C-alpha positions in Angstrom: -21.8 149.4 -199.9 -24.0 149.9 -203.0 -22.6 150.6 -206.4 -22.7 154.2 -207.7 -26.0 154.7 -209.5 -27.0 157.6 -211.7 -30.3 158.7 -213.2 -32.0 161.7 -214.6 -35.2 162.9 -212.9 -36.9 165.7 -214.6 -33.9 168.0 -215.2 -31.8 166.9 -212.3 -29.1 164.2 -212.1 -29.4 161.9 -209.1 -26.3 159.9 -208.0 -26.3 157.3 -205.2 -22.7 157.3 -204.1 -23.2 154.6 -201.4 -25.8 153.4 -199.0 -25.7 156.6 -197.0 -25.2 159.3 -199.5 -27.3 160.4 -202.4 -26.6 163.5 -204.5 -28.9 165.7 -206.5 -27.2 167.8 -209.1 -28.8 170.7 -211.0 -28.1 173.9 -212.8 -31.6 175.2 -212.1 -33.7 175.8 -209.0 -34.7 172.7 -207.1 -38.0 171.9 -205.5 -38.3 168.9 -203.2 -41.5 167.5 -201.5 -40.5 166.2 -198.1 -43.1 163.7 -196.9 -43.1 160.9 -194.3 -45.5 158.7 -192.4 -48.1 158.5 -195.2 -49.3 155.0 -194.0 -51.0 154.6 -197.4 -52.5 151.2 -196.6 -54.3 152.3 -193.4 -58.1 152.9 -193.6 -57.7 156.3 -191.8 -55.4 157.6 -194.5 -57.3 159.6 -197.2 -55.3 158.5 -200.2 -57.0 161.0 -202.5 -55.6 163.8 -200.4 -52.1 162.3 -200.6 -52.2 161.9 -204.3 -53.7 165.4 -204.7 -50.6 166.7 -202.8 -48.3 164.7 -205.1 -50.2 166.1 -208.2 -49.7 169.7 -207.0 -46.1 169.1 -206.2 -45.3 167.5 -209.6 -47.2 170.4 -211.3 -44.6 172.8 -209.7 -41.7 170.6 -210.9 -41.0 169.2 -207.4 -39.2 165.9 -206.9 -40.6 163.6 -204.1 -38.6 162.3 -201.2 -40.2 159.9 -198.7 -38.8 159.5 -195.2 -40.2 156.2 -193.9 -43.6 154.7 -192.9 -44.9 155.0 -196.5 -46.6 151.8 -195.5 -48.4 151.0 -192.2 -48.5 147.2 -192.6 -49.5 146.4 -189.0 -51.9 143.5 -189.9 -49.5 140.6 -190.2 -50.0 137.6 -188.0 -46.8 138.3 -186.0 -47.7 142.0 -185.3 -49.1 142.5 -181.8 -50.7 145.8 -182.9 -52.9 144.1 -185.6 -56.6 144.8 -185.6 -59.2 143.7 -188.1 -60.7 147.2 -188.2 -57.4 148.6 -189.4 -57.2 146.9 -192.7 -58.5 148.1 -196.1 -60.9 145.6 -197.8 -58.5 145.4 -200.8 -55.8 144.1 -198.6 -57.8 141.2 -197.1 -55.7 138.5 -198.8 -53.8 135.4 -197.8 -50.7 137.0 -199.3 -51.1 140.1 -197.1 -47.7 141.7 -197.7 -47.4 140.8 -201.3 -50.9 141.9 -202.2 -50.5 145.2 -200.2 -47.2 146.1 -202.0 -48.7 145.3 -205.4 -51.8 147.4 -204.8 -49.9 150.5 -203.3 -47.2 150.3 -206.0 -50.0 150.3 -208.7 -51.3 153.6 -207.2 -47.9 155.2 -206.9 -46.7 154.2 -210.4 -47.8 157.4 -212.1 -45.6 159.3 -209.6 -42.6 157.0 -209.9 -40.8 159.3 -212.5 -40.8 162.1 -209.9 -39.8 160.1 -206.9 -36.1 160.2 -206.1 -35.8 158.4 -202.8 -37.8 156.2 -200.5 -36.5 155.7 -197.0 -37.6 153.2 -194.4 -39.5 153.8 -191.1 -40.2 151.8 -188.0 -43.3 150.2 -189.5 -41.3 148.8 -192.4 -38.4 147.7 -190.1 -40.9 146.0 -187.8 -42.0 143.8 -190.7 -38.4 143.1 -191.6 -37.6 142.1 -188.0 -40.7 139.9 -187.4 -41.3 138.4 -190.9 -37.9 138.8 -192.7 -39.5 140.8 -195.5 -38.0 144.1 -196.7 -41.1 145.9 -197.8 -39.3 149.1 -198.7 -37.1 147.2 -201.1 -40.1 145.3 -202.6 -42.0 148.5 -203.1 -39.1 150.3 -204.7 -38.3 147.3 -206.9 -41.9 147.0 -208.0 -42.1 150.7 -208.9 -38.8 150.6 -210.8 -39.8 147.5 -212.7 -43.2 148.8 -213.7 -42.3 152.4 -214.5 -38.7 151.9 -215.8 -37.3 154.2 -213.1 -34.4 154.0 -210.8 -35.8 155.1 -207.4 -33.3 154.9 -204.6 -34.2 152.6 -201.7 -32.9 154.6 -198.7 -32.3 153.6 -195.1 -33.6 154.7 -191.8 -31.2 157.7 -192.1 -28.8 159.1 -194.5 -27.6 162.2 -196.5 -29.1 163.8 -199.5 -26.7 166.4 -200.9 -28.1 169.1 -203.3 -25.3 170.4 -205.5 -26.3 173.5 -207.6 -24.0 174.8 -210.3 -24.3 178.2 -211.9 -25.3 178.4 -215.6 -21.8 178.9 -216.9 -20.4 176.1 -214.7 -17.9 178.2 -212.9 -19.0 177.5 -209.4 -21.0 175.0 -207.4 -22.7 175.3 -204.0 -24.0 172.5 -201.8 -26.8 172.1 -199.3 -26.6 169.0 -197.1 -29.8 167.4 -196.0 -29.6 164.7 -193.3 -32.7 162.6 -192.9 -33.7 160.3 -190.1 -37.1 158.7 -189.8 -37.2 160.0 -186.2 -37.2 159.0 -182.6 -37.5 162.0 -180.2 -41.0 163.1 -179.5 -43.8 163.8 -177.0 -47.2 165.3 -176.7 -45.9 168.4 -175.0 -42.5 169.1 -176.6 -43.5 167.7 -180.1 -40.0 166.4 -180.4 -38.5 169.9 -180.6 -36.0 168.9 -177.9 -34.4 166.7 -180.6 -33.2 169.8 -182.4 -30.2 170.3 -180.1 -29.5 166.6 -180.0 -29.4 166.3 -183.8 -27.4 169.6 -184.1 -24.7 168.0 -182.0 -24.8 164.6 -183.7 -24.9 165.9 -187.3 -23.1 169.3 -187.1 -22.3 169.5 -190.9 -25.9 169.2 -192.1 -27.6 172.3 -193.4 -31.1 170.8 -193.0 -32.1 168.0 -190.7 -35.4 166.3 -191.6 -37.3 163.9 -189.4 -40.7 162.4 -189.1 -42.2 159.5 -187.0 -43.9 161.6 -184.3 -46.9 162.7 -186.5 -46.1 166.3 -185.6 -45.0 169.1 -187.9 -42.7 172.1 -187.3 -39.7 174.1 -188.6 -37.0 175.3 -186.2 -33.9 177.2 -187.2 -30.7 176.7 -185.1 -28.2 179.5 -185.8 -24.5 178.3 -185.8 -21.4 180.3 -185.6 -18.9 179.2 -188.3 -15.2 180.1 -188.8 -14.5 180.2 -192.5 -11.1 179.3 -194.1 -10.3 183.0 -194.6 -10.8 183.6 -190.8 -14.1 185.3 -191.3 -16.7 184.5 -188.6 -20.3 184.0 -190.0 -23.6 182.9 -188.6 -25.7 180.4 -190.6 -29.0 178.7 -189.9 -29.3 174.9 -189.6 -32.9 174.1 -190.5 -34.7 171.4 -188.5 -37.9 170.3 -190.2 -40.4 167.7 -189.0 -42.9 166.3 -191.5 -46.3 165.1 -190.2 -48.5 162.3 -191.3 -51.4 161.5 -193.6 -53.1 159.2 -191.1 -55.9 160.8 -189.1 -56.5 158.4 -186.2 -57.7 160.9 -183.5 -61.2 161.5 -184.8 -62.2 158.0 -183.8 -64.2 156.9 -180.7 -61.2 154.9 -179.5 -57.9 153.3 -180.4 -54.3 153.4 -179.4 -53.8 157.2 -180.1 -57.0 158.1 -178.2 -56.2 155.9 -175.2 -52.8 157.5 -174.9 -54.5 161.0 -174.8 -52.2 162.0 -177.6 -52.9 165.1 -179.6 -54.5 165.0 -183.1 -51.8 164.5 -185.7 -50.2 167.3 -187.8 -51.2 166.5 -191.3 -48.5 168.3 -193.4 -45.5 167.7 -195.7 -43.0 170.4 -196.7 -42.1 171.9 -200.0 -38.5 172.8 -200.0 -37.3 175.4 -202.5 -33.6 175.7 -203.2 -32.1 178.5 -205.3 -28.5 179.1 -206.4 -26.7 182.4 -205.5 -23.0 183.2 -205.8 -23.0 183.6 -202.0 -24.6 180.2 -201.4 -27.9 178.4 -201.7 -31.1 180.1 -200.5 -33.7 177.8 -198.9 -37.3 178.4 -198.3 -39.8 176.0 -196.7 -43.6 176.0 -197.2 -45.9 173.5 -195.4 -48.3 171.6 -197.6 -51.6 170.4 -196.0 -52.5 166.8 -196.5 
């Protein structure tokens, strides 16, 4: 279990209570950019579009959350998926992993003061399994060292609790976000069948955020809740799927093309949370990458 860590990020207080729970506290409205599967080191990722999305989010005062596969890192010698055509020229180096992390961290450094959380995905965990290198930790440590920040290195899943307090401090409302890099998916269902599965597994979450499948959607699952005063109310549980920044379908061939998979959904989500006495109002807007 990690030690409790606190930091200020542009007007909000961020506390990592343990390895599974991070809390964001604020007395103002909160904007969060929910992004995953950026695959920043892949040649088919347009980094300029990703960074333009970051710039636009930061200009609106949004904090950045990354839900795994920030790196693609498939070109190690122990990776059966490796292909010489899928490596950027700047990453052609004997120290492939170290060079890649240094280069990507350098490009992300200007956004480090706005990044709250970096989770891991299956691409990062594959490197950990096959090479015993935790690239998520290395990337976060490099950013924190160079930018003097305290970005949280998250796991494959976990909770991010947004606690919003009214201006006079008399009451606080919470919105619980559960994130998982993702598993359920398919060309036909787009992973939407996972909504009911996650709703059962994580019943207390207000928002369930996943990635991994390179699709993008928002589904609301209404839930009937019995309050402590015996009042019965209906509340929505939001299920949000963030897409990818890697466009690998407009190629003459390759893994995605051979599977007859669909073109990827290239979006992230801007989540806007506002305090009201009755609770926290949430709005989602998709952001094209």
